[in-house]
C-alpha positions, 0 to 999 in steps of 0.5 A, spaced: 500 500 500 502 506 498 503 512 502 498 517 503 501 524 500 499 531 499 502 536 494 507 542 497 509 546 492 510 540 487 513 536 492 509 530 495 509 530 502 507 523 506 503 523 512 500 518 517 493 518 519 491 523 523 497 527 522 497 535 521 499 538 515 505 542 520 507 535 523 508 532 516 511 538 513 516 538 519 517 531 518 519 532 511 524 537 513 520 543 511 521 548 517 518 555 514 512 555 510 514 562 506 512 569 508 505 572 510 502 578 507 506 582 511 513 579 509 514 575 516 516 568 515 510 563 517 512 556 521 510 551 526 510 554 533 504 553 538 501 547 535 494 549 537 492 554 532 492 560 537 498 564 534 497 564 527 504 563 525 503 557 521 498 559 516 498 556 509 493 556 503 490 549 503 486 548 496 485 555 496 483 557 503 487 560 508 488 555 514 492 553 520 497 548 518 498 545 526 490 544 526 489 542 519 489 534 518 492 532 512 488 529 507 490 525 501 491 530 494 490 536 498 494 542 495 498 546 500 501 552 498 505 558 502 500 564 503 504 569 499 509 568 493 515 562 494 519 561 501 
């Protein structure tokens, strides 16, 4: 059985059932997620959705990566430009 993956900037990121986007990205060695609208680097920080430091665009909708469960086939992008 092949691993489940989502797309991060053209790269397939594997994840385990129940894992958040942030945890899967961190496990893949991706520690920063690109700039936000103010140019500040986004990243995994609090892990509970309170700090808003890990905002990403998920299938076109802005979401907190730390509390968004990974699903097969998701398209996950930086908020602004390319990291």
